[in-house]
C-alpha positions as CSV (number, residue, x, y, z in Angstrom):
1,M,348.2,-101.7,103.2
2,A,349.2,-98.4,101.6
3,N,352.6,-96.9,102.2
4,S,351.7,-93.6,103.6
5,I,353.3,-90.8,105.6
6,N,350.0,-89.5,106.8
7,S,349.1,-92.5,108.9
8,N,351.0,-95.3,110.6
9,P,348.5,-98.0,111.7
10,T,351.2,-100.2,113.1
11,A,352.4,-97.5,115.4
12,L,348.9,-96.7,116.5
13,S,348.3,-100.3,117.3
14,A,351.5,-100.4,119.3
15,V,350.4,-97.4,121.3
16,R,347.1,-99.1,122.1
17,I,348.9,-102.2,123.2
18,I,351.3,-100.2,125.4
19,A,348.3,-98.4,127.0
20,A,346.7,-101.8,127.8
21,H,350.0,-103.1,129.2
22,N,350.3,-100.0,131.3
23,R,346.8,-100.5,132.8
24,S,347.5,-104.1,133.5
25,L,350.8,-103.2,135.1
26,S,349.1,-100.6,137.2
27,D,346.4,-103.1,138.4
28,I,349.1,-105.6,139.3
29,Q,351.1,-102.9,141.3
30,N,347.9,-101.9,143.1
31,R,347.2,-105.5,144.1
32,I,350.7,-105.9,145.4
33,T,350.6,-102.6,147.2
34,T,347.2,-103.2,148.9
35,G,347.4,-107.0,149.1
36,L,343.8,-107.1,147.8
37,V,342.5,-108.4,144.5
38,I,339.2,-106.6,145.2
39,A,340.0,-103.2,146.8
40,G,336.8,-101.4,145.7
41,P,333.6,-101.7,143.8
42,K,335.4,-100.9,140.6
43,D,337.3,-104.1,140.8
44,D,334.3,-106.4,141.2
45,G,331.0,-104.8,142.4
46,A,329.3,-108.0,143.4
47,N,332.1,-109.5,145.4
48,Y,333.0,-106.1,146.9
49,T,329.4,-105.9,148.3
50,I,329.8,-109.4,149.8
51,A,333.2,-108.5,151.3
52,Q,331.8,-105.3,152.9
53,N,329.0,-107.3,154.5
54,I,331.5,-109.7,155.9
55,R,333.6,-106.9,157.3
56,G,330.4,-105.5,159.0
57,D,329.7,-108.8,160.6
58,I,333.3,-109.0,161.8
59,V,333.2,-105.6,163.4
60,S,329.8,-106.4,165.0
61,N,331.2,-109.6,166.5
62,Q,334.2,-107.7,167.8
63,A,332.0,-105.2,169.6
64,I,329.9,-108.0,171.0
65,Q,333.0,-109.8,172.2
66,G,334.1,-106.6,174.0
67,A,330.8,-106.6,175.8
68,L,331.2,-110.3,176.7
69,F,334.7,-109.6,178.0
70,R,333.3,-106.8,180.2
71,A,330.6,-109.1,181.5
72,Q,333.1,-111.7,182.2
73,S,335.1,-109.2,184.3
74,V,332.0,-108.2,186.2
75,I,331.3,-111.8,187.1
76,D,334.9,-112.5,188.0
77,V,334.8,-109.6,190.4
78,A,331.5,-110.8,191.9
79,L,332.8,-114.4,192.2
80,A,335.9,-113.2,194.0
81,A,333.8,-111.2,196.4
82,A,331.3,-114.1,196.9
83,T,334.2,-116.4,197.8
84,G,335.4,-113.9,200.3
85,I,331.9,-113.5,201.8
86,S,331.6,-117.3,202.1
87,D,334.9,-117.5,203.9
88,Q,333.9,-114.7,206.3
89,L,330.6,-116.5,207.1
90,I,332.5,-119.7,207.9
91,E,334.6,-117.6,210.3
92,V,331.4,-116.2,211.8
93,K,330.1,-119.7,212.2
94,E,333.3,-120.8,213.9
95,R,333.0,-118.0,216.4
96,M,329.3,-118.5,217.1
97,V,330.0,-122.1,217.9
98,A,332.7,-121.0,220.3
99,M,330.3,-118.5,221.8
100,Q,328.0,-121.3,223.0
101,T,330.8,-122.6,225.2
102,Y,330.9,-119.4,227.3
103,P,328.3,-117.8,229.5
104,V,326.4,-114.9,228.0
105,G,327.9,-111.7,229.1
106,S,331.3,-113.1,230.0
107,Q,334.4,-111.4,228.7
108,A,335.2,-114.2,226.3
109,Y,331.6,-114.2,225.0
110,E,331.7,-110.4,224.5
111,N,335.0,-110.6,222.7
112,L,333.7,-113.3,220.3
113,K,330.5,-111.3,219.8
114,L,332.5,-108.2,218.9
115,D,334.5,-110.2,216.4
116,V,331.3,-111.6,214.9
117,E,329.8,-108.1,214.5
118,M,333.0,-106.8,212.8
119,L,333.0,-109.8,210.4
120,L,329.3,-109.2,209.5
121,K,329.8,-105.5,208.9
122,S,332.7,-106.2,206.6
123,I,330.4,-108.3,204.4
124,D,328.5,-105.2,203.2
125,S,331.8,-103.5,202.6
126,V,332.9,-106.4,200.4
127,V,329.6,-106.2,198.5
128,R,330.0,-102.5,197.9
129,N,333.4,-103.0,196.5
130,A,332.4,-105.9,194.2
131,E,331.9,-103.4,191.3
132,F,333.4,-103.3,187.9
133,Q,332.9,-100.3,185.7
134,G,329.8,-99.3,187.5
135,T,328.1,-102.7,187.7
136,N,327.7,-104.7,190.9
137,L,325.9,-108.1,190.8
138,L,325.9,-108.5,194.5
139,Q,324.1,-105.3,195.5
140,G,320.3,-105.2,196.2
141,T,317.9,-107.0,198.5
142,E,316.1,-109.4,196.3
143,G,316.1,-112.9,197.7
144,T,316.4,-114.3,201.2
145,S,317.3,-117.6,202.6
146,S,313.7,-118.7,201.8
147,G,314.0,-117.4,198.3
148,E,311.4,-114.7,198.8
149,A,312.1,-111.0,198.0
150,I,312.9,-108.7,200.9
151,V,311.4,-105.3,199.9
152,A,310.4,-102.4,201.9
153,T,306.6,-102.2,202.5
154,P,305.3,-99.7,199.9
155,P,303.5,-96.7,201.3
156,P,299.7,-96.5,201.1
157,A,298.6,-94.9,197.9
158,D,295.4,-92.8,197.3
159,F,294.3,-92.2,193.7
160,V,291.7,-89.9,192.3
161,F,290.9,-90.4,188.6
162,L,289.5,-87.4,186.8
163,V,287.7,-88.4,183.6
164,D,286.6,-85.9,180.9
165,R,283.0,-86.8,180.1
166,T,282.6,-84.6,177.0
167,S,281.4,-86.3,173.8
168,S,284.8,-86.2,172.1
169,M,286.2,-88.7,174.7
170,G,284.2,-91.5,173.2
171,P,287.0,-93.1,171.1
172,Y,289.2,-93.3,174.2
173,I,286.9,-94.3,177.0
174,A,287.1,-98.0,176.5
175,N,290.9,-97.9,176.9
176,V,290.5,-95.6,179.9
177,R,288.1,-97.9,181.7
178,E,290.2,-101.0,181.0
179,S,293.5,-99.5,182.0
180,I,292.3,-97.9,185.2
181,T,290.6,-101.1,186.3
182,R,293.7,-103.1,185.5
183,L,295.9,-100.6,187.4
184,S,293.7,-100.9,190.5
185,E,293.7,-104.7,190.3
186,S,297.4,-104.8,189.9
187,L,298.0,-102.6,193.0
188,V,295.6,-104.7,195.1
189,D,297.0,-108.0,193.9
190,S,300.6,-106.8,194.7
191,G,299.6,-106.1,198.3
192,V,299.7,-102.3,198.0
193,D,297.3,-100.5,200.5
194,A,295.6,-98.5,197.8
195,Q,292.2,-96.7,197.5
196,F,290.6,-95.1,194.6
197,G,288.3,-92.1,193.9
198,L,286.6,-91.1,190.6
199,M,285.3,-87.8,189.3
200,M,283.8,-86.9,185.9
201,Y,283.7,-83.4,184.5
202,S,282.4,-81.2,181.7
203,E,281.0,-77.7,181.4
204,T,277.8,-79.0,183.1
205,G,279.8,-79.5,186.3
206,L,282.0,-81.7,188.4
207,T,280.5,-85.0,189.7
208,K,282.0,-87.2,192.3
209,I,281.1,-90.8,191.5
210,S,280.1,-92.9,194.6
211,L,282.2,-96.1,194.8
212,G,280.6,-98.7,197.0
213,G,278.8,-95.9,198.8
214,S,281.8,-93.6,199.5
215,D,284.2,-91.3,197.8
216,F,287.1,-93.8,198.1
217,T,287.1,-97.6,197.6
218,S,289.8,-100.2,197.8
219,D,287.8,-102.7,195.7
220,P,288.6,-102.6,192.0
221,A,285.1,-103.9,191.2
222,D,283.6,-100.8,192.7
223,L,285.9,-98.6,190.6
224,E,285.1,-100.6,187.5
225,A,281.3,-100.1,188.2
226,G,281.9,-96.4,188.6
227,L,283.8,-96.1,185.3
228,D,280.9,-98.0,183.6
229,S,278.4,-95.5,184.9
230,I,280.1,-92.5,183.2
231,T,277.9,-90.9,180.5
232,F,279.1,-88.5,177.8
233,S,277.8,-85.1,176.8
234,G,278.9,-81.5,176.5
235,G,281.8,-80.0,174.8
236,I,284.0,-78.0,177.3
237,E,286.7,-79.8,179.3
238,T,286.9,-78.1,182.6
239,S,290.0,-80.0,183.7
240,L,291.5,-77.2,185.7
241,D,288.4,-76.9,187.9
242,A,288.3,-80.6,188.4
243,M,291.9,-80.8,189.5
244,V,291.5,-78.1,192.2
245,A,288.4,-79.9,193.4
246,A,290.2,-83.3,193.5
247,A,292.9,-81.9,195.7
248,G,290.5,-80.3,198.3
249,D,287.3,-82.3,198.2
250,Y,288.7,-85.8,199.0
251,S,289.8,-87.0,202.4
252,Y,293.3,-88.5,201.7
253,R,294.8,-90.7,204.3
254,I,297.7,-89.4,206.5
255,G,300.9,-91.1,205.3
256,A,299.5,-92.1,201.9
257,T,300.8,-90.8,198.6
258,K,298.2,-88.6,197.0
259,N,297.8,-89.0,193.3
260,V,295.5,-87.2,190.9
261,V,295.3,-88.7,187.4
262,N,293.6,-86.4,184.8
263,V,292.4,-87.9,181.5
264,T,291.2,-85.6,178.7
265,D,291.4,-85.3,174.9
266,D,291.6,-81.5,174.8
267,V,293.5,-78.6,176.3
268,L,293.0,-77.8,179.9
269,Q,290.0,-75.4,180.4
270,T,288.0,-73.8,183.2
271,N,284.4,-72.5,183.8
272,I,285.4,-70.4,186.9
273,G,288.7,-68.8,186.0
274,T,291.0,-71.4,187.5
275,T,294.6,-71.1,186.1
276,V,297.4,-73.6,185.7
277,N,299.2,-71.8,188.6
278,D,296.2,-72.3,190.8
279,V,296.3,-76.0,190.2
280,V,300.1,-76.2,190.8
281,N,299.8,-74.2,194.0
282,T,296.8,-76.3,195.3
283,F,298.6,-79.6,194.5
284,Q,301.8,-78.5,196.2
285,A,300.0,-77.3,199.3
286,A,298.1,-80.5,199.6
287,G,301.1,-82.8,198.7
288,V,299.3,-84.1,195.6
289,T,301.2,-85.5,192.6
290,G,299.5,-84.7,189.3
291,H,299.6,-87.1,186.3
292,M,298.4,-85.8,183.0
293,I,297.0,-88.1,180.3
294,G,296.1,-85.7,177.5
295,L,297.5,-83.8,174.6
296,G,300.9,-83.1,176.2
297,T,300.5,-79.4,176.1
298,G,302.7,-76.9,178.0
299,A,300.1,-76.7,180.7
300,D,300.1,-80.5,181.1
301,H,303.9,-80.5,181.5
302,T,303.8,-77.6,183.9
303,I,301.4,-79.3,186.3
304,A,303.1,-82.7,186.1
305,D,306.7,-81.4,186.3
306,Q,306.1,-79.1,189.2
307,T,304.2,-81.7,191.3
308,G,306.4,-84.7,190.6
309,G,304.1,-86.4,188.1
310,S,304.3,-87.5,184.5
311,T,302.7,-86.5,181.2
312,F,301.3,-89.0,178.7
313,N,299.5,-89.0,175.4
314,V,295.8,-89.8,175.5
315,A,296.0,-91.2,172.0
316,D,298.5,-93.9,172.8
317,P,297.1,-97.3,171.7
318,S,298.0,-98.9,175.0
319,Y,297.9,-97.3,178.4
320,D,299.9,-100.1,180.1
321,P,303.2,-98.2,180.1
322,I,301.3,-95.1,181.4
323,M,299.8,-97.0,184.3
324,D,303.1,-98.7,185.1
325,A,304.8,-95.3,185.3
326,I,302.1,-93.9,187.5
327,V,302.3,-96.8,189.9
328,T,306.1,-96.5,190.0
329,D,305.8,-92.8,190.9
330,A,303.2,-93.5,193.5
331,V,304.6,-96.6,195.4
332,G,308.2,-96.9,194.0
333,E,310.0,-100.0,193.0
334,E,311.7,-102.6,195.0
335,E,315.4,-102.2,195.4
336,A,317.3,-104.5,193.1
337,G,320.9,-104.9,192.1
338,D,322.5,-104.5,188.7
339,Q,321.9,-107.0,186.0
340,L,323.7,-107.7,182.7
341,S,322.0,-108.1,179.4
342,I,324.4,-108.7,176.6
343,I,323.4,-108.8,172.9
344,I,324.9,-111.9,171.2
345,N,323.9,-111.1,167.6
346,A,324.2,-108.0,165.4
347,N,320.5,-107.1,165.4
348,G,320.1,-107.4,169.2
349,S,317.3,-110.0,169.0
350,D,319.2,-112.5,171.1
351,R,320.6,-111.7,174.5
352,L,322.5,-113.4,177.2
353,N,321.2,-112.3,180.6
354,V,323.0,-112.5,183.9
355,G,320.8,-111.8,186.9
356,H,322.1,-110.1,190.1
357,R,322.9,-112.3,193.0
358,P,322.5,-110.1,196.1
359,M,324.7,-110.9,199.1
360,T,324.2,-107.9,201.4
361,L,323.4,-108.7,205.0
362,Q,319.7,-107.8,204.3
363,A,319.6,-110.1,201.3
364,L,321.1,-112.9,203.4
365,D,318.6,-112.3,206.2
366,L,321.4,-111.4,208.6
367,G,320.5,-107.8,209.2
368,N,318.9,-108.3,212.6
369,L,320.7,-111.2,214.2
370,N,320.2,-111.6,218.0
371,L,323.8,-112.4,218.9
372,D,322.7,-113.0,222.5
373,D,321.0,-116.2,221.2
374,P,323.9,-117.8,219.4
375,L,322.0,-121.0,218.7
376,E,319.3,-119.2,216.8
377,S,321.8,-117.0,215.0
378,L,323.8,-120.0,214.0
379,G,320.8,-121.3,212.1
380,H,320.6,-118.0,210.2
381,I,324.4,-118.2,209.5
382,N,324.1,-121.8,208.1
383,R,321.2,-120.7,205.8
384,A,323.3,-117.7,204.7
385,I,326.3,-119.9,203.9
386,R,324.1,-122.2,201.8
387,L,322.6,-119.2,200.0
388,V,326.0,-117.6,199.2
389,V,327.3,-120.9,197.9
390,E,324.2,-121.4,195.8
391,R,324.4,-117.9,194.3
392,A,328.1,-118.2,193.7
393,A,327.4,-121.4,191.8
394,H,324.9,-119.5,189.7
395,L,327.5,-116.9,188.9
396,G,329.9,-119.7,188.0
397,T,327.3,-121.0,185.6
398,D,326.9,-117.6,184.1
399,S,330.6,-117.3,183.7
400,R,330.8,-120.6,181.8
401,K,327.9,-119.4,179.5
402,I,329.9,-116.3,178.6
403,D,333.1,-118.4,178.1
404,R,331.3,-120.6,175.6
405,Q,329.8,-117.6,173.8
406,V,333.3,-116.0,173.5
407,M,334.7,-119.3,172.1
408,L,331.9,-119.4,169.6
409,F,332.6,-115.8,168.5
410,N,336.3,-116.7,168.2
411,S,335.5,-119.6,165.9
412,Q,333.1,-117.4,163.9
413,N,335.6,-114.6,163.5
414,I,338.3,-117.0,162.3
415,A,335.9,-118.5,159.7
416,M,334.8,-115.0,158.5
417,H,338.4,-113.7,158.3
418,S,339.3,-116.8,156.3
419,G,336.3,-116.4,154.0
420,L,337.0,-112.7,153.5
421,S,340.7,-113.5,152.7
422,N,339.7,-116.0,150.1
423,L,337.4,-113.5,148.5
424,V,339.5,-110.3,148.4
425,D,343.1,-111.1,149.2
426,A,345.7,-111.2,146.4
427,D,348.1,-114.1,145.9
428,L,351.4,-112.2,146.0
429,A,353.4,-115.0,144.4
430,V,351.1,-115.0,141.4
431,E,351.1,-111.2,141.3
432,Q,354.9,-111.2,141.3
433,A,354.9,-113.5,138.3
434,R,352.3,-111.4,136.6
435,L,354.4,-108.3,137.3
436,Q,357.5,-109.7,135.6
437,A,355.4,-110.8,132.6
438,A,353.7,-107.4,132.3
439,Q,357.1,-105.6,132.5
440,V,358.4,-107.8,129.7
441,Q,355.3,-107.2,127.6
442,Q,355.6,-103.5,128.2
443,N,359.2,-103.5,127.0
444,L,358.4,-105.5,123.9
445,A,355.5,-103.1,123.1
446,L,357.9,-100.2,123.4
447,Q,360.3,-101.8,121.0
448,S,357.5,-102.6,118.6
449,L,356.4,-98.9,118.7
450,A,360.0,-97.8,118.0
451,I,360.1,-100.1,114.9
452,A,356.7,-98.9,113.8
453,N,357.8,-95.2,114.2
454,N,360.8,-95.9,112.0
455,A,358.8,-97.4,109.2
456,P,358.0,-94.1,107.3
457,S,361.6,-93.2,107.1
458,F,362.1,-96.1,104.8
459,L,359.9,-94.4,102.3
460,L,362.7,-91.8,101.8
461,Q,364.9,-94.4,100.2
462,L,362.5,-94.5,97.3
463,F,363.5,-91.0,96.5
464,Q,367.3,-91.4,97.0
465,P,369.5,-91.2,93.8
466,T,370.7,-94.6,92.5
467,N,373.5,-95.6,90.1
468,G,374.9,-92.1,90.1
469,R,371.8,-90.5,88.7
470,S,370.4,-87.4,90.3
């Protein structure tokens, strides 16, 4: 190697080594500061991706655990109330047995009767207060001592279906026929007192279709036959005219809900100057609810919104949700209590369901006890006690299911935290040893650089006077 004052390879090498030691020392200090050997994608892209996925799973599990803890609290509140209701019914039974030992109408009998009435009234109060964060598993009326649902009898329902018969309806008519027929069969099978009318329309006019010889029928087969008889021609959808006619030309029953369902694949039109406001005013005056299956235009929404109906898209591949919504609007739904549905995996595909266990007086078949016949009433009380105990047992089973799920998530979280730690956490004892070694290496590199920097100065000695010569 040449002795040169223009370059110092040894010093340059020492600088490079010092820079490497500085980077190593910085990495070690970061690992000690963060406690992580993989703190970001720069450290190890593949393992960082795995670590982030594990962290996502841990967060998801924690959220699910929170929902499970809430569900557990809801059930605990319901169980406490159920226990109280059971105790109250036992007190009622005790007093009703005592009532049989006294003459009806005697002072002692009336005192016991008053006590029973107060105890029974308090049951509904207990149920109302069995709520946690807006959820009450004991409310509702589903289920009686016989296991059958107690629901209010739905009102009679009259439906008139208006079907656009223009040629463009061809792609949709099969779906229309099938869905309307299925709706009528579902209503009749559910015991709803329903009757159905059918009208088709185009620019050639409005045509009432005879169903079993009359405007209305309660037989789904007649309605299906009427739908099959519709023929298609023409090109102007006179929906507005048909709706006004449907409100005034049919004899709806007193006390029945009145429902007009219009089906078209085009905007609402008229041959005689009928406006959207005319339809709304006619429907409101007649008490008709308008349901619009069409393009979802502003006119569709105006008629549906102002008459209490709904708007749907005629191009939907399935009309089942449409028909379900129309039935709900027309006859309502049975009263039911709250239920819990808790997801137990991150993508929501698995759920743990907890059904409501109604314990109101109506649900226990105690709403109309004849306390002047204590023997008969005692039979109802005994059945109610058995029902409360049975439903409380179901709640206990649900509670145990949630307990087991919480324990499973605890085990999973421990395993995932351990796996994450093994993947990304730094061994601080090792890092401390590395730190000391890196500091020594850094000091040695600095000393080496100092020696290398002094090397050119030795070249001056070649030019120093020797043996007294200048």
